[in-house]
NUDOMI-595019 format. One record per residue (C-alpha): residue number from 0; x, y, z; residue in one letter. Coordinates in steps of 0.5 Angstrom, whole numbers, plus 500, padded with zeros to 3 digits. Layout:
pos | u | v | w | code
NUM | X | Y | Z | A
...
END
This chain:
pos | u | v | w | code
0 | 706 | 446 | 302 | M
1 | 700 | 444 | 297 | K
2 | 693 | 442 | 299 | E
3 | 687 | 440 | 295 | I
4 | 680 | 438 | 297 | I
5 | 675 | 432 | 296 | L
6 | 668 | 435 | 296 | K
7 | 663 | 430 | 297 | F
8 | 656 | 431 | 297 | E
9 | 655 | 433 | 304 | K
10 | 662 | 433 | 307 | K
11 | 669 | 436 | 305 | E
12 | 676 | 433 | 306 | L
13 | 682 | 437 | 306 | K
14 | 689 | 433 | 304 | L
15 | 696 | 436 | 305 | K
16 | 700 | 433 | 299 | L
17 | 707 | 430 | 301 | R
18 | 713 | 432 | 296 | D
19 | 712 | 425 | 292 | T
20 | 712 | 424 | 284 | K
21 | 705 | 421 | 286 | T
22 | 702 | 427 | 289 | A
23 | 705 | 432 | 283 | N
24 | 702 | 428 | 278 | L
25 | 695 | 428 | 282 | I
26 | 695 | 435 | 283 | F
27 | 697 | 437 | 276 | N
28 | 691 | 432 | 273 | A
29 | 686 | 436 | 277 | L
30 | 680 | 437 | 277 | P
31 | 676 | 431 | 276 | F
32 | 670 | 427 | 279 | Q
33 | 669 | 420 | 281 | S
34 | 664 | 415 | 285 | K
35 | 665 | 413 | 292 | V
36 | 666 | 406 | 293 | Q
37 | 667 | 402 | 300 | R
38 | 671 | 396 | 302 | W
39 | 671 | 395 | 310 | G
40 | 673 | 401 | 313 | E
41 | 676 | 404 | 307 | E
42 | 673 | 409 | 302 | I
43 | 676 | 409 | 295 | Y
44 | 675 | 412 | 288 | F
45 | 677 | 411 | 281 | D
46 | 682 | 417 | 278 | T
47 | 684 | 418 | 270 | P
48 | 691 | 417 | 272 | L
49 | 696 | 411 | 271 | N
50 | 701 | 412 | 276 | I
51 | 707 | 407 | 277 | D
52 | 708 | 404 | 284 | L
53 | 714 | 408 | 288 | E
54 | 719 | 405 | 292 | E
55 | 716 | 406 | 298 | D
56 | 709 | 403 | 297 | A
57 | 706 | 399 | 302 | R
58 | 700 | 396 | 304 | S
59 | 699 | 397 | 311 | V
60 | 698 | 405 | 312 | I
61 | 697 | 409 | 318 | E
62 | 691 | 413 | 320 | Y
63 | 690 | 419 | 316 | G
64 | 695 | 417 | 310 | E
65 | 692 | 418 | 303 | I
66 | 694 | 412 | 298 | A
67 | 694 | 412 | 291 | F
68 | 692 | 404 | 289 | W
69 | 696 | 403 | 283 | A
70 | 693 | 397 | 281 | A
71 | 686 | 400 | 281 | G
72 | 688 | 407 | 279 | S
73 | 684 | 409 | 285 | A
74 | 685 | 414 | 291 | I
75 | 684 | 410 | 297 | A
76 | 683 | 413 | 304 | I
77 | 683 | 407 | 310 | G
78 | 681 | 409 | 317 | Y
79 | 680 | 402 | 320 | G
80 | 680 | 395 | 319 | K
81 | 679 | 392 | 312 | T
82 | 677 | 385 | 310 | P
83 | 685 | 383 | 309 | V
84 | 687 | 387 | 316 | S
85 | 690 | 383 | 321 | Q
86 | 689 | 385 | 328 | A
87 | 688 | 393 | 328 | N
88 | 692 | 395 | 322 | E
89 | 689 | 399 | 316 | I
90 | 691 | 394 | 310 | R
91 | 690 | 396 | 303 | L
92 | 689 | 390 | 298 | I
93 | 696 | 391 | 295 | S
94 | 701 | 396 | 296 | P
95 | 700 | 403 | 294 | A
96 | 703 | 410 | 294 | N
97 | 702 | 414 | 300 | I
98 | 702 | 421 | 297 | W
99 | 698 | 426 | 302 | A
100 | 695 | 426 | 309 | D
101 | 689 | 429 | 312 | S
102 | 686 | 430 | 319 | D
103 | 679 | 427 | 320 | F
104 | 675 | 423 | 325 | K
105 | 673 | 416 | 323 | K
106 | 666 | 418 | 324 | E
107 | 666 | 423 | 319 | Y
108 | 669 | 419 | 314 | I
109 | 664 | 413 | 316 | E
110 | 658 | 418 | 314 | E
111 | 660 | 418 | 306 | I
112 | 656 | 413 | 302 | N
113 | 658 | 409 | 297 | Q
114 | 656 | 411 | 290 | G
115 | 656 | 419 | 292 | E
116 | 660 | 423 | 287 | I
117 | 667 | 426 | 289 | V
118 | 670 | 432 | 286 | I
119 | 677 | 433 | 287 | V
120 | 680 | 440 | 286 | Q
121 | 685 | 445 | 288 | K
122 | 684 | 449 | 294 | L
END
């Protein structure tokens, strides 16, 4: 199983890649860096990639799933309610490819600030 790491200014997050086209394209494009944005209880950041939606793309994700938002060419990490969530779901603004998983605590992600630089690289 392939793994990559997201290095934020004071934190690191390991991602376990799924066996998907999106995961392979992201892995092969590493390393790159970006700037963190926030939207409700979601962080996301731009990538240099353009990846089409996969057949199983979806807007509602499970805690710990890592998404690639094709409409914005961004990696999205939802960890709670966003402005479009219904009840307690984690809902992205539009369908996204689920390409990795991570084991993190909500409080850990909440401490990542908008504007931080993130470096995405292979382990």
